[in-house]
CHARMM internal coordinates of N, CA and C (Angstrom, degrees):
IC EDIT
DIST 1 N 1 CA 1.4377
DIST 1 CA 1 C 1.5082
ANGL 1 N 1 CA 1 C 114.10
DIST 1 C 2 N 1.3354
ANGL 1 CA 1 C 2 N 117.92
DIHE 1 N 1 CA 1 C 2 N 6.88
DIST 2 N 2 CA 1.4647
ANGL 1 C 2 N 2 CA 118.38
DIHE 1 CA 1 C 2 N 2 CA 179.67
DIST 2 CA 2 C 1.5272
ANGL 2 N 2 CA 2 C 110.17
DIHE 1 C 2 N 2 CA 2 C -127.87
DIST 2 C 3 N 1.3196
ANGL 2 CA 2 C 3 N 115.33
DIHE 2 N 2 CA 2 C 3 N 159.83
DIST 3 N 3 CA 1.4612
ANGL 2 C 3 N 3 CA 121.75
DIHE 2 CA 2 C 3 N 3 CA -179.22
DIST 3 CA 3 C 1.5236
ANGL 3 N 3 CA 3 C 110.69
DIHE 2 C 3 N 3 CA 3 C -72.41
DIST 3 C 4 N 1.3355
ANGL 3 CA 3 C 4 N 114.97
DIHE 3 N 3 CA 3 C 4 N 149.86
DIST 4 N 4 CA 1.4627
ANGL 3 C 4 N 4 CA 121.19
DIHE 3 CA 3 C 4 N 4 CA 178.69
DIST 4 CA 4 C 1.5253
ANGL 4 N 4 CA 4 C 108.23
DIHE 3 C 4 N 4 CA 4 C -128.17
DIST 4 C 5 N 1.3414
ANGL 4 CA 4 C 5 N 115.96
DIHE 4 N 4 CA 4 C 5 N 124.44
DIST 5 N 5 CA 1.4618
ANGL 4 C 5 N 5 CA 121.34
DIHE 4 CA 4 C 5 N 5 CA 177.27
DIST 5 CA 5 C 1.5229
ANGL 5 N 5 CA 5 C 108.96
DIHE 4 C 5 N 5 CA 5 C -92.09
DIST 5 C 6 N 1.3161
ANGL 5 CA 5 C 6 N 116.08
DIHE 5 N 5 CA 5 C 6 N 131.76
DIST 6 N 6 CA 1.4591
ANGL 5 C 6 N 6 CA 122.51
DIHE 5 CA 5 C 6 N 6 CA 176.90
DIST 6 CA 6 C 1.5291
ANGL 6 N 6 CA 6 C 107.57
DIHE 5 C 6 N 6 CA 6 C -90.75
DIST 6 C 7 N 1.3145
ANGL 6 CA 6 C 7 N 117.19
DIHE 6 N 6 CA 6 C 7 N 148.76
DIST 7 N 7 CA 1.4632
ANGL 6 C 7 N 7 CA 121.20
DIHE 6 CA 6 C 7 N 7 CA 179.77
DIST 7 CA 7 C 1.5275
ANGL 7 N 7 CA 7 C 110.88
DIHE 6 C 7 N 7 CA 7 C -50.81
DIST 7 C 8 N 1.3420
ANGL 7 CA 7 C 8 N 116.86
DIHE 7 N 7 CA 7 C 8 N 149.44
DIST 8 N 8 CA 1.4662
ANGL 7 C 8 N 8 CA 119.96
DIHE 7 CA 7 C 8 N 8 CA 177.34
DIST 8 CA 8 C 1.5271
ANGL 8 N 8 CA 8 C 111.42
DIHE 7 C 8 N 8 CA 8 C -54.04
DIST 8 C 9 N 1.3423
ANGL 8 CA 8 C 9 N 115.09
DIHE 8 N 8 CA 8 C 9 N 146.27
DIST 9 N 9 CA 1.4612
ANGL 8 C 9 N 9 CA 119.96
DIHE 8 CA 8 C 9 N 9 CA -179.08
DIST 9 CA 9 C 1.5161
ANGL 9 N 9 CA 9 C 109.88
DIHE 8 C 9 N 9 CA 9 C -152.19
DIST 9 C 10 N 1.3131
ANGL 9 CA 9 C 10 N 115.48
DIHE 9 N 9 CA 9 C 10 N 173.68
DIST 10 N 10 CA 1.4645
ANGL 9 C 10 N 10 CA 121.69
DIHE 9 CA 9 C 10 N 10 CA -179.17
DIST 10 CA 10 C 1.5339
ANGL 10 N 10 CA 10 C 110.44
DIHE 9 C 10 N 10 CA 10 C -68.05
DIST 10 C 11 N 1.3281
ANGL 10 CA 10 C 11 N 116.67
DIHE 10 N 10 CA 10 C 11 N 158.55
DIST 11 N 11 CA 1.4704
ANGL 10 C 11 N 11 CA 119.52
DIHE 10 CA 10 C 11 N 11 CA 176.82
DIST 11 CA 11 C 1.5244
ANGL 11 N 11 CA 11 C 112.55
DIHE 10 C 11 N 11 CA 11 C -55.39
DIST 11 C 12 N 1.3117
ANGL 11 CA 11 C 12 N 117.22
DIHE 11 N 11 CA 11 C 12 N -40.50
DIST 12 N 12 CA 1.4739
ANGL 11 C 12 N 12 CA 121.14
DIHE 11 CA 11 C 12 N 12 CA -179.76
DIST 12 CA 12 C 1.5247
ANGL 12 N 12 CA 12 C 110.63
DIHE 11 C 12 N 12 CA 12 C -61.76
DIST 12 C 13 N 1.3253
ANGL 12 CA 12 C 13 N 116.94
DIHE 12 N 12 CA 12 C 13 N -45.60
DIST 13 N 13 CA 1.4623
ANGL 12 C 13 N 13 CA 120.21
DIHE 12 CA 12 C 13 N 13 CA -179.38
DIST 13 CA 13 C 1.5231
ANGL 13 N 13 CA 13 C 111.61
DIHE 12 C 13 N 13 CA 13 C -67.94
DIST 13 C 14 N 1.3369
ANGL 13 CA 13 C 14 N 117.15
DIHE 13 N 13 CA 13 C 14 N -37.80
DIST 14 N 14 CA 1.4801
ANGL 13 C 14 N 14 CA 119.22
DIHE 13 CA 13 C 14 N 14 CA 176.52
DIST 14 CA 14 C 1.5198
ANGL 14 N 14 CA 14 C 110.20
DIHE 13 C 14 N 14 CA 14 C -61.08
DIST 14 C 15 N 1.3128
ANGL 14 CA 14 C 15 N 116.68
DIHE 14 N 14 CA 14 C 15 N -42.87
DIST 15 N 15 CA 1.4663
ANGL 14 C 15 N 15 CA 121.12
DIHE 14 CA 14 C 15 N 15 CA 179.90
DIST 15 CA 15 C 1.5266
ANGL 15 N 15 CA 15 C 110.77
DIHE 14 C 15 N 15 CA 15 C -60.09
DIST 15 C 16 N 1.3272
ANGL 15 CA 15 C 16 N 116.39
DIHE 15 N 15 CA 15 C 16 N -42.44
DIST 16 N 16 CA 1.4683
ANGL 15 C 16 N 16 CA 120.50
DIHE 15 CA 15 C 16 N 16 CA 178.37
DIST 16 CA 16 C 1.5269
ANGL 16 N 16 CA 16 C 110.22
DIHE 15 C 16 N 16 CA 16 C -58.94
DIST 16 C 17 N 1.3165
ANGL 16 CA 16 C 17 N 117.49
DIHE 16 N 16 CA 16 C 17 N -43.25
DIST 17 N 17 CA 1.4647
ANGL 16 C 17 N 17 CA 121.19
DIHE 16 CA 16 C 17 N 17 CA 179.69
DIST 17 CA 17 C 1.5274
ANGL 17 N 17 CA 17 C 110.27
DIHE 16 C 17 N 17 CA 17 C -64.14
DIST 17 C 18 N 1.3416
ANGL 17 CA 17 C 18 N 116.71
DIHE 17 N 17 CA 17 C 18 N -47.65
DIST 18 N 18 CA 1.4704
ANGL 17 C 18 N 18 CA 120.10
DIHE 17 CA 17 C 18 N 18 CA 179.27
DIST 18 CA 18 C 1.5322
ANGL 18 N 18 CA 18 C 111.26
DIHE 17 C 18 N 18 CA 18 C -57.28
DIST 18 C 19 N 1.3230
ANGL 18 CA 18 C 19 N 117.15
DIHE 18 N 18 CA 18 C 19 N -47.21
DIST 19 N 19 CA 1.4638
ANGL 18 C 19 N 19 CA 121.51
DIHE 18 CA 18 C 19 N 19 CA -177.80
DIST 19 CA 19 C 1.5313
ANGL 19 N 19 CA 19 C 110.64
DIHE 18 C 19 N 19 CA 19 C -65.82
DIST 19 C 20 N 1.3153
ANGL 19 CA 19 C 20 N 116.79
DIHE 19 N 19 CA 19 C 20 N -41.71
DIST 20 N 20 CA 1.4705
ANGL 19 C 20 N 20 CA 120.43
DIHE 19 CA 19 C 20 N 20 CA -178.06
DIST 20 CA 20 C 1.5308
ANGL 20 N 20 CA 20 C 112.05
DIHE 19 C 20 N 20 CA 20 C -64.50
DIST 20 C 21 N 1.3227
ANGL 20 CA 20 C 21 N 117.09
DIHE 20 N 20 CA 20 C 21 N -30.82
DIST 21 N 21 CA 1.4666
ANGL 20 C 21 N 21 CA 120.20
DIHE 20 CA 20 C 21 N 21 CA -174.54
DIST 21 CA 21 C 1.5269
ANGL 21 N 21 CA 21 C 114.56
DIHE 20 C 21 N 21 CA 21 C -102.09
DIST 21 C 22 N 1.3220
ANGL 21 CA 21 C 22 N 118.52
DIHE 21 N 21 CA 21 C 22 N -7.53
DIST 22 N 22 CA 1.4664
ANGL 21 C 22 N 22 CA 119.27
DIHE 21 CA 21 C 22 N 22 CA -171.19
DIST 22 CA 22 C 1.5215
ANGL 22 N 22 CA 22 C 114.90
DIHE 21 C 22 N 22 CA 22 C -66.33
DIST 22 C 23 N 1.3092
ANGL 22 CA 22 C 23 N 119.45
DIHE 22 N 22 CA 22 C 23 N -23.54
DIST 23 N 23 CA 1.4620
ANGL 22 C 23 N 23 CA 120.76
DIHE 22 CA 22 C 23 N 23 CA -178.43
DIST 23 CA 23 C 1.5216
ANGL 23 N 23 CA 23 C 113.75
DIHE 22 C 23 N 23 CA 23 C -98.33
DIST 23 C 24 N 1.3136
ANGL 23 CA 23 C 24 N 117.35
DIHE 23 N 23 CA 23 C 24 N 8.25
DIST 24 N 24 CA 1.4621
ANGL 23 C 24 N 24 CA 121.23
DIHE 23 CA 23 C 24 N 24 CA 178.66
DIST 24 CA 24 C 1.5221
ANGL 24 N 24 CA 24 C 108.71
DIHE 23 C 24 N 24 CA 24 C -87.57
DIST 24 C 25 N 1.3333
ANGL 24 CA 24 C 25 N 116.20
DIHE 24 N 24 CA 24 C 25 N 120.87
DIST 25 N 25 CA 1.4627
ANGL 24 C 25 N 25 CA 120.90
DIHE 24 CA 24 C 25 N 25 CA 179.86
DIST 25 CA 25 C 1.5238
ANGL 25 N 25 CA 25 C 110.83
DIHE 24 C 25 N 25 CA 25 C -64.92
DIST 25 C 26 N 1.3301
ANGL 25 CA 25 C 26 N 114.93
DIHE 25 N 25 CA 25 C 26 N 142.06
DIST 26 N 26 CA 1.4564
ANGL 25 C 26 N 26 CA 120.45
DIHE 25 CA 25 C 26 N 26 CA 173.48
DIST 26 CA 26 C 1.5143
ANGL 26 N 26 CA 26 C 115.41
DIHE 25 C 26 N 26 CA 26 C 88.31
DIST 26 C 27 N 1.3470
ANGL 26 CA 26 C 27 N 117.67
DIHE 26 N 26 CA 26 C 27 N -1.01
DIST 27 N 27 CA 1.4587
ANGL 26 C 27 N 27 CA 119.82
DIHE 26 CA 26 C 27 N 27 CA 174.20
DIST 27 CA 27 C 1.5172
ANGL 27 N 27 CA 27 C 109.48
DIHE 26 C 27 N 27 CA 27 C -136.21
DIST 27 C 28 N 1.3165
ANGL 27 CA 27 C 28 N 115.00
DIHE 27 N 27 CA 27 C 28 N 158.25
DIST 28 N 28 CA 1.4555
ANGL 27 C 28 N 28 CA 122.39
DIHE 27 CA 27 C 28 N 28 CA 173.87
DIST 28 CA 28 C 1.5266
ANGL 28 N 28 CA 28 C 106.20
DIHE 27 C 28 N 28 CA 28 C -140.11
DIST 28 C 29 N 1.3171
ANGL 28 CA 28 C 29 N 116.30
DIHE 28 N 28 CA 28 C 29 N 164.00
DIST 29 N 29 CA 1.4586
ANGL 28 C 29 N 29 CA 120.03
DIHE 28 CA 28 C 29 N 29 CA 177.62
DIST 29 CA 29 C 1.5151
ANGL 29 N 29 CA 29 C 108.96
DIHE 28 C 29 N 29 CA 29 C -126.57
DIST 29 C 30 N 1.3207
ANGL 29 CA 29 C 30 N 115.41
DIHE 29 N 29 CA 29 C 30 N 154.02
DIST 30 N 30 CA 1.4501
ANGL 29 C 30 N 30 CA 121.11
DIHE 29 CA 29 C 30 N 30 CA 173.71
DIST 30 CA 30 C 1.5126
ANGL 30 N 30 CA 30 C 108.31
DIHE 29 C 30 N 30 CA 30 C -149.85
DIST 30 C 31 N 1.3190
ANGL 30 CA 30 C 31 N 116.23
DIHE 30 N 30 CA 30 C 31 N 156.79
DIST 31 N 31 CA 1.4531
ANGL 30 C 31 N 31 CA 121.31
DIHE 30 CA 30 C 31 N 31 CA 176.88
DIST 31 CA 31 C 1.5181
ANGL 31 N 31 CA 31 C 108.85
DIHE 30 C 31 N 31 CA 31 C -103.05
DIST 31 C 32 N 1.3223
ANGL 31 CA 31 C 32 N 115.43
DIHE 31 N 31 CA 31 C 32 N 140.95
DIST 32 N 32 CA 1.4624
ANGL 31 C 32 N 32 CA 121.52
DIHE 31 CA 31 C 32 N 32 CA 177.53
DIST 32 CA 32 C 1.5161
ANGL 32 N 32 CA 32 C 108.75
DIHE 31 C 32 N 32 CA 32 C -134.64
DIST 32 C 33 N 1.3244
ANGL 32 CA 32 C 33 N 115.40
DIHE 32 N 32 CA 32 C 33 N 158.54
DIST 33 N 33 CA 1.4545
ANGL 32 C 33 N 33 CA 120.19
DIHE 32 CA 32 C 33 N 33 CA 179.65
DIST 33 CA 33 C 1.5104
ANGL 33 N 33 CA 33 C 110.49
DIHE 32 C 33 N 33 CA 33 C 91.33
DIST 33 C 34 N 1.3262
ANGL 33 CA 33 C 34 N 115.01
DIHE 33 N 33 CA 33 C 34 N -173.57
DIST 34 N 34 CA 1.4605
ANGL 33 C 34 N 34 CA 119.23
DIHE 33 CA 33 C 34 N 34 CA 179.66
DIST 34 CA 34 C 1.5199
ANGL 34 N 34 CA 34 C 110.52
DIHE 33 C 34 N 34 CA 34 C -146.25
DIST 34 C 35 N 1.3142
ANGL 34 CA 34 C 35 N 113.81
DIHE 34 N 34 CA 34 C 35 N 158.33
DIST 35 N 35 CA 1.4556
ANGL 34 C 35 N 35 CA 120.25
DIHE 34 CA 34 C 35 N 35 CA 177.48
DIST 35 CA 35 C 1.5091
ANGL 35 N 35 CA 35 C 113.05
DIHE 34 C 35 N 35 CA 35 C 57.91
DIST 35 C 36 N 1.3170
ANGL 35 CA 35 C 36 N 115.77
DIHE 35 N 35 CA 35 C 36 N -139.33
DIST 36 N 36 CA 1.4652
ANGL 35 C 36 N 36 CA 120.50
DIHE 35 CA 35 C 36 N 36 CA -177.06
DIST 36 CA 36 C 1.5276
ANGL 36 N 36 CA 36 C 113.00
DIHE 35 C 36 N 36 CA 36 C -70.37
DIST 36 C 37 N 1.3426
ANGL 36 CA 36 C 37 N 116.49
DIHE 36 N 36 CA 36 C 37 N -7.70
DIST 37 N 37 CA 1.4649
ANGL 36 C 37 N 37 CA 120.46
DIHE 36 CA 36 C 37 N 37 CA 179.43
DIST 37 CA 37 C 1.5251
ANGL 37 N 37 CA 37 C 112.58
DIHE 36 C 37 N 37 CA 37 C -99.01
DIST 37 C 38 N 1.3212
ANGL 37 CA 37 C 38 N 118.43
DIHE 37 N 37 CA 37 C 38 N 3.66
DIST 38 N 38 CA 1.4671
ANGL 37 C 38 N 38 CA 121.90
DIHE 37 CA 37 C 38 N 38 CA -179.15
DIST 38 CA 38 C 1.5247
ANGL 38 N 38 CA 38 C 109.36
DIHE 37 C 38 N 38 CA 38 C -68.05
DIST 38 C 39 N 1.3149
ANGL 38 CA 38 C 39 N 115.54
DIHE 38 N 38 CA 38 C 39 N 135.43
DIST 39 N 39 CA 1.4538
ANGL 38 C 39 N 39 CA 120.27
DIHE 38 CA 38 C 39 N 39 CA -176.84
DIST 39 CA 39 C 1.5246
ANGL 39 N 39 CA 39 C 111.17
DIHE 38 C 39 N 39 CA 39 C -139.82
DIST 39 C 40 N 1.3134
ANGL 39 CA 39 C 40 N 115.52
DIHE 39 N 39 CA 39 C 40 N 160.66
DIST 40 N 40 CA 1.4633
ANGL 39 C 40 N 40 CA 122.65
DIHE 39 CA 39 C 40 N 40 CA 177.29
DIST 40 CA 40 C 1.5208
ANGL 40 N 40 CA 40 C 107.91
DIHE 39 C 40 N 40 CA 40 C -91.57
DIST 40 C 41 N 1.3282
ANGL 40 CA 40 C 41 N 115.31
DIHE 40 N 40 CA 40 C 41 N 137.71
DIST 41 N 41 CA 1.4574
ANGL 40 C 41 N 41 CA 121.47
DIHE 40 CA 40 C 41 N 41 CA 173.62
DIST 41 CA 41 C 1.5240
ANGL 41 N 41 CA 41 C 106.87
DIHE 40 C 41 N 41 CA 41 C -114.91
DIST 41 C 42 N 1.3248
ANGL 41 CA 41 C 42 N 116.43
DIHE 41 N 41 CA 41 C 42 N 125.95
DIST 42 N 42 CA 1.4612
ANGL 41 C 42 N 42 CA 122.54
DIHE 41 CA 41 C 42 N 42 CA 176.20
DIST 42 CA 42 C 1.5234
ANGL 42 N 42 CA 42 C 106.29
DIHE 41 C 42 N 42 CA 42 C -93.59
DIST 42 C 43 N 1.3372
ANGL 42 CA 42 C 43 N 115.23
DIHE 42 N 42 CA 42 C 43 N 122.55
DIST 43 N 43 CA 1.4608
ANGL 42 C 43 N 43 CA 121.25
DIHE 42 CA 42 C 43 N 43 CA -171.31
DIST 43 CA 43 C 1.5271
ANGL 43 N 43 CA 43 C 110.52
DIHE 42 C 43 N 43 CA 43 C -118.37
DIST 43 C 44 N 1.3409
ANGL 43 CA 43 C 44 N 117.97
DIHE 43 N 43 CA 43 C 44 N 118.43
DIST 44 N 44 CA 1.4684
ANGL 43 C 44 N 44 CA 119.39
DIHE 43 CA 43 C 44 N 44 CA 175.92
DIST 44 CA 44 C 1.5284
ANGL 44 N 44 CA 44 C 110.54
DIHE 43 C 44 N 44 CA 44 C -75.85
DIST 44 C 45 N 1.2971
ANGL 44 CA 44 C 45 N 115.81
DIHE 44 N 44 CA 44 C 45 N 158.74
DIST 45 N 45 CA 1.4600
ANGL 44 C 45 N 45 CA 122.78
DIHE 44 CA 44 C 45 N 45 CA -175.92
DIST 45 CA 45 C 1.5349
ANGL 45 N 45 CA 45 C 113.19
DIHE 44 C 45 N 45 CA 45 C -55.33
DIST 45 C 46 N 1.2938
ANGL 45 CA 45 C 46 N 117.92
DIHE 45 N 45 CA 45 C 46 N -33.62
DIST 46 N 46 CA 1.4761
ANGL 45 C 46 N 46 CA 121.04
DIHE 45 CA 45 C 46 N 46 CA -176.49
DIST 46 CA 46 C 1.5249
ANGL 46 N 46 CA 46 C 113.33
DIHE 45 C 46 N 46 CA 46 C -81.25
DIST 46 C 47 N 1.3135
ANGL 46 CA 46 C 47 N 118.93
DIHE 46 N 46 CA 46 C 47 N -9.70
DIST 47 N 47 CA 1.4710
ANGL 46 C 47 N 47 CA 122.11
DIHE 46 CA 46 C 47 N 47 CA -177.15
DIST 47 CA 47 C 1.5279
ANGL 47 N 47 CA 47 C 110.82
DIHE 46 C 47 N 47 CA 47 C -76.01
DIST 47 C 48 N 1.3245
ANGL 47 CA 47 C 48 N 117.11
DIHE 47 N 47 CA 47 C 48 N 148.34
DIST 48 N 48 CA 1.4689
ANGL 47 C 48 N 48 CA 120.52
DIHE 47 CA 47 C 48 N 48 CA 179.83
DIST 48 CA 48 C 1.5334
ANGL 48 N 48 CA 48 C 113.58
DIHE 47 C 48 N 48 CA 48 C -60.93
DIST 48 C 49 N 1.3232
ANGL 48 CA 48 C 49 N 117.79
DIHE 48 N 48 CA 48 C 49 N -26.53
DIST 49 N 49 CA 1.4583
ANGL 48 C 49 N 49 CA 121.76
DIHE 48 CA 48 C 49 N 49 CA -177.86
DIST 49 CA 49 C 1.5214
ANGL 49 N 49 CA 49 C 113.44
DIHE 48 C 49 N 49 CA 49 C -82.18
DIST 49 C 50 N 1.3156
ANGL 49 CA 49 C 50 N 117.99
DIHE 49 N 49 CA 49 C 50 N -2.22
DIST 50 N 50 CA 1.4693
ANGL 49 C 50 N 50 CA 121.65
DIHE 49 CA 49 C 50 N 50 CA -173.42
DIST 50 CA 50 C 1.5299
ANGL 50 N 50 CA 50 C 112.44
DIHE 49 C 50 N 50 CA 50 C -57.61
DIST 50 C 51 N 1.3161
ANGL 50 CA 50 C 51 N 117.90
DIHE 50 N 50 CA 50 C 51 N -45.01
DIST 51 N 51 CA 1.4690
ANGL 50 C 51 N 51 CA 120.95
DIHE 50 CA 50 C 51 N 51 CA -178.69
DIST 51 CA 51 C 1.5252
ANGL 51 N 51 CA 51 C 110.27
DIHE 50 C 51 N 51 CA 51 C -62.29
DIST 51 C 52 N 1.3212
ANGL 51 CA 51 C 52 N 117.53
DIHE 51 N 51 CA 51 C 52 N -41.64
DIST 52 N 52 CA 1.4642
ANGL 51 C 52 N 52 CA 121.10
DIHE 51 CA 51 C 52 N 52 CA 178.52
DIST 52 CA 52 C 1.5290
ANGL 52 N 52 CA 52 C 110.73
DIHE 51 C 52 N 52 CA 52 C -64.70
DIST 52 C 53 N 1.3163
ANGL 52 CA 52 C 53 N 117.61
DIHE 52 N 52 CA 52 C 53 N -41.02
DIST 53 N 53 CA 1.4598
ANGL 52 C 53 N 53 CA 121.52
DIHE 52 CA 52 C 53 N 53 CA 179.07
DIST 53 CA 53 C 1.5338
ANGL 53 N 53 CA 53 C 110.07
DIHE 52 C 53 N 53 CA 53 C -63.15
DIST 53 C 54 N 1.3125
ANGL 53 CA 53 C 54 N 117.35
DIHE 53 N 53 CA 53 C 54 N -39.97
DIST 54 N 54 CA 1.4637
ANGL 53 C 54 N 54 CA 120.67
DIHE 53 CA 53 C 54 N 54 CA 178.19
DIST 54 CA 54 C 1.5287
ANGL 54 N 54 CA 54 C 110.86
DIHE 53 C 54 N 54 CA 54 C -66.07
DIST 54 C 55 N 1.3413
ANGL 54 CA 54 C 55 N 117.25
DIHE 54 N 54 CA 54 C 55 N -39.48
DIST 55 N 55 CA 1.4677
ANGL 54 C 55 N 55 CA 120.75
DIHE 54 CA 54 C 55 N 55 CA 177.56
DIST 55 CA 55 C 1.5261
ANGL 55 N 55 CA 55 C 110.62
DIHE 54 C 55 N 55 CA 55 C -62.20
DIST 55 C 56 N 1.3401
ANGL 55 CA 55 C 56 N 116.70
DIHE 55 N 55 CA 55 C 56 N -43.77
DIST 56 N 56 CA 1.4675
ANGL 55 C 56 N 56 CA 119.85
DIHE 55 CA 55 C 56 N 56 CA 178.28
DIST 56 CA 56 C 1.5204
ANGL 56 N 56 CA 56 C 111.34
DIHE 55 C 56 N 56 CA 56 C -61.74
DIST 56 C 57 N 1.3195
ANGL 56 CA 56 C 57 N 116.28
DIHE 56 N 56 CA 56 C 57 N -42.80
DIST 57 N 57 CA 1.4678
ANGL 56 C 57 N 57 CA 120.38
DIHE 56 CA 56 C 57 N 57 CA -179.37
DIST 57 CA 57 C 1.5259
ANGL 57 N 57 CA 57 C 110.51
DIHE 56 C 57 N 57 CA 57 C -63.95
DIST 57 C 58 N 1.3156
ANGL 57 CA 57 C 58 N 117.20
DIHE 57 N 57 CA 57 C 58 N -42.10
DIST 58 N 58 CA 1.4646
ANGL 57 C 58 N 58 CA 120.70
DIHE 57 CA 57 C 58 N 58 CA 179.90
DIST 58 CA 58 C 1.5246
ANGL 58 N 58 CA 58 C 110.65
DIHE 57 C 58 N 58 CA 58 C -65.84
DIST 58 C 59 N 1.3204
ANGL 58 CA 58 C 59 N 117.22
DIHE 58 N 58 CA 58 C 59 N -41.17
DIST 59 N 59 CA 1.4648
ANGL 58 C 59 N 59 CA 120.88
DIHE 58 CA 58 C 59 N 59 CA 178.77
DIST 59 CA 59 C 1.5190
ANGL 59 N 59 CA 59 C 110.61
DIHE 58 C 59 N 59 CA 59 C -65.11
DIST 59 C 60 N 1.2981
ANGL 59 CA 59 C 60 N 116.86
DIHE 59 N 59 CA 59 C 60 N -41.30
DIST 60 N 60 CA 1.4653
ANGL 59 C 60 N 60 CA 121.56
DIHE 59 CA 59 C 60 N 60 CA 178.60
DIST 60 CA 60 C 1.5247
ANGL 60 N 60 CA 60 C 110.69
DIHE 59 C 60 N 60 CA 60 C -64.07
DIST 60 C 61 N 1.3161
ANGL 60 CA 60 C 61 N 116.15
DIHE 60 N 60 CA 60 C 61 N -41.63
DIST 61 N 61 CA 1.4595
ANGL 60 C 61 N 61 CA 121.61
DIHE 60 CA 60 C 61 N 61 CA 179.88
DIST 61 CA 61 C 1.5180
ANGL 61 N 61 CA 61 C 110.64
DIHE 60 C 61 N 61 CA 61 C -64.13
DIST 61 C 62 N 1.3328
ANGL 61 CA 61 C 62 N 117.79
DIHE 61 N 61 CA 61 C 62 N -41.93
DIST 62 N 62 CA 1.4586
ANGL 61 C 62 N 62 CA 120.40
DIHE 61 CA 61 C 62 N 62 CA -178.71
DIST 62 CA 62 C 1.5304
ANGL 62 N 62 CA 62 C 111.30
DIHE 61 C 62 N 62 CA 62 C -69.46
DIST 62 C 63 N 1.3239
ANGL 62 CA 62 C 63 N 118.48
DIHE 62 N 62 CA 62 C 63 N -31.59
DIST 63 N 63 CA 1.4750
ANGL 62 C 63 N 63 CA 120.74
DIHE 62 CA 62 C 63 N 63 CA 176.15
DIST 63 CA 63 C 1.5245
ANGL 63 N 63 CA 63 C 110.66
DIHE 62 C 63 N 63 CA 63 C -67.71
DIST 63 C 64 N 1.3165
ANGL 63 CA 63 C 64 N 117.59
DIHE 63 N 63 CA 63 C 64 N -37.17
DIST 64 N 64 CA 1.4729
ANGL 63 C 64 N 64 CA 121.44
DIHE 63 CA 63 C 64 N 64 CA 178.97
DIST 64 CA 64 C 1.5200
ANGL 64 N 64 CA 64 C 110.93
DIHE 63 C 64 N 64 CA 64 C -67.43
DIST 64 C 65 N 1.3385
ANGL 64 CA 64 C 65 N 117.52
DIHE 64 N 64 CA 64 C 65 N -31.30
DIST 65 N 65 CA 1.4580
ANGL 64 C 65 N 65 CA 121.82
DIHE 64 CA 64 C 65 N 65 CA -176.89
DIST 65 CA 65 C 1.5336
ANGL 65 N 65 CA 65 C 112.57
DIHE 64 C 65 N 65 CA 65 C -77.67
DIST 65 C 66 N 1.3258
ANGL 65 CA 65 C 66 N 118.19
DIHE 65 N 65 CA 65 C 66 N -13.75
DIST 66 N 66 CA 1.4635
ANGL 65 C 66 N 66 CA 120.95
DIHE 65 CA 65 C 66 N 66 CA -177.08
DIST 66 CA 66 C 1.4990
ANGL 66 N 66 CA 66 C 111.88
DIHE 65 C 66 N 66 CA 66 C -75.02
END
COOR INIT
IC SEED 1 N 1 CA 1 C
IC BUILD
């Protein structure tokens, strides 16, 4: 029921994590931090950050579609 931050990783590896998890019901992902410290956070539906993670995913998806 709580969010889990994955160790910082490269942009390419973060993207792989986001893509691999985006179709799993009940979780969302978001990136936090900056530079070499940027990391993916896996957010379950019940976590307070879930709405923010969904907003980030939707914004990312719309940028890819442009």
